[in-house]
C-alpha positions as CSV (number, residue, x, y, z in Angstrom):
1,M,0.1,0.1,0.0
2,A,1.2,3.4,-0.8
3,N,2.3,5.7,2.1
4,R,-0.3,8.5,2.5
5,I,1.6,11.8,2.9
6,L,0.5,15.3,4.1
7,I,2.7,18.1,2.7
8,V,2.8,21.3,4.8
9,D,4.6,24.5,3.5
10,D,3.4,28.1,3.0
11,A,5.1,28.3,-0.4
12,A,3.0,26.6,-3.2
13,F,6.1,25.9,-5.3
14,M,7.8,24.1,-2.6
15,R,4.6,21.9,-2.1
16,M,4.7,21.2,-5.8
17,M,8.3,20.3,-5.6
18,I,7.7,17.9,-2.8
19,R,4.4,16.5,-4.4
20,D,6.4,15.8,-7.6
21,I,9.4,13.9,-5.8
22,L,6.9,12.0,-3.9
23,T,4.4,11.0,-6.6
24,K,7.2,10.0,-8.8
25,N,8.5,7.6,-6.2
26,G,5.1,5.9,-5.8
27,Y,3.8,7.8,-2.7
28,E,0.3,9.2,-2.3
29,V,-0.1,12.8,-1.4
30,V,-3.4,12.9,0.3
31,G,-3.4,16.6,1.1
32,E,-1.6,20.0,1.5
33,A,-1.6,22.8,4.0
34,N,0.0,26.2,3.8
35,D,0.2,26.9,7.7
36,G,0.5,25.3,10.9
37,A,-3.1,25.5,11.9
38,Q,-4.3,24.2,8.8
39,A,-1.8,21.2,9.0
40,I,-3.4,20.3,12.4
41,E,-7.0,20.3,10.8
42,K,-5.8,18.2,8.0
43,Y,-4.0,15.8,10.0
44,K,-7.2,15.3,12.1
45,E,-9.2,14.8,8.8
46,L,-6.9,12.8,6.8
47,R,-4.8,10.8,9.4
48,P,-1.7,10.6,7.0
49,D,1.1,8.1,7.5
50,L,3.6,11.0,7.3
51,V,3.8,14.6,7.2
52,T,6.5,16.9,5.6
53,M,6.3,20.0,7.7
54,D,8.0,23.3,6.9
55,I,9.5,24.9,9.9
56,T,8.9,28.7,9.2
57,M,5.4,29.5,8.2
58,P,3.1,32.4,9.1
59,E,0.2,32.1,11.6
60,M,1.6,28.9,13.3
61,D,5.0,27.6,12.7
62,G,6.0,24.1,12.1
63,I,7.3,23.4,15.5
64,Q,4.1,24.4,17.2
65,A,2.1,22.5,14.7
66,L,4.4,19.4,15.3
67,K,3.6,19.7,18.9
68,E,-0.1,19.9,18.4
69,I,-0.1,17.0,16.0
70,K,1.7,15.0,18.6
71,K,-0.8,15.6,21.3
72,I,-3.5,14.3,18.7
73,D,-1.4,11.3,17.9
74,P,1.7,10.6,19.8
75,N,2.8,8.1,17.0
76,A,2.6,10.7,14.3
77,K,5.5,10.6,11.8
78,V,6.6,14.0,10.9
79,I,9.7,15.1,8.8
80,M,10.6,18.8,9.1
81,C,11.8,21.0,6.2
82,S,14.2,23.7,6.9
83,A,16.2,26.3,5.1
84,M,20.0,26.4,5.5
85,G,21.0,28.0,8.8
86,Q,18.1,26.9,10.9
87,Q,20.1,24.4,13.0
88,A,18.6,25.5,16.2
89,M,15.2,25.1,15.2
90,V,15.8,21.7,13.7
91,I,17.1,20.7,17.2
92,D,13.8,22.0,18.8
93,A,11.8,20.1,16.2
94,I,13.7,16.7,16.9
95,Q,13.2,17.3,20.7
96,A,9.4,17.8,20.1
97,G,9.2,14.7,18.2
98,A,10.2,15.1,14.4
99,K,11.6,11.9,13.0
100,D,14.2,13.6,10.5
101,F,14.6,16.7,8.6
102,I,15.4,17.7,5.1
103,V,16.9,20.9,3.9
104,K,15.9,23.1,1.1
105,P,16.7,23.2,-1.8
106,F,15.1,19.7,-1.8
107,Q,17.2,16.9,-3.3
108,A,15.0,14.0,-4.3
109,D,17.2,11.2,-3.1
110,R,17.5,13.0,0.3
111,V,13.6,13.4,0.6
112,I,13.0,9.6,-0.3
113,E,15.7,8.5,2.0
114,A,14.3,10.5,4.8
115,I,10.8,9.0,4.2
116,K,12.1,5.5,4.0
117,K,14.0,5.7,7.2
118,T,10.9,7.2,9.1
119,M,8.6,4.8,7.7
120,G,10.8,1.9,8.8
């Protein structure tokens, strides 16, 4: 069964890039969200197998959204997406329960490697 993935990023072109990498590799993108609050709603509604979560977003950032999703589902699998130079935030995210992180600009092989590792 294809893993069902929710993509969260405030930049539409970034969501499109991840969607493209995932679908080419046989994953099913079940939804997209453009901020943390929307990510939480979509998670409740769709119950994806995995979430790719941008760290820096307006309204509610990825770390806050990650913490809320972990409250809903302690077993949630979330991979953070960060820009270069966000090491401190990445550490916060890992401590909050993120499974892995990928750095922008996305490299397809790194994205797939992170997903495979996270899905076990």
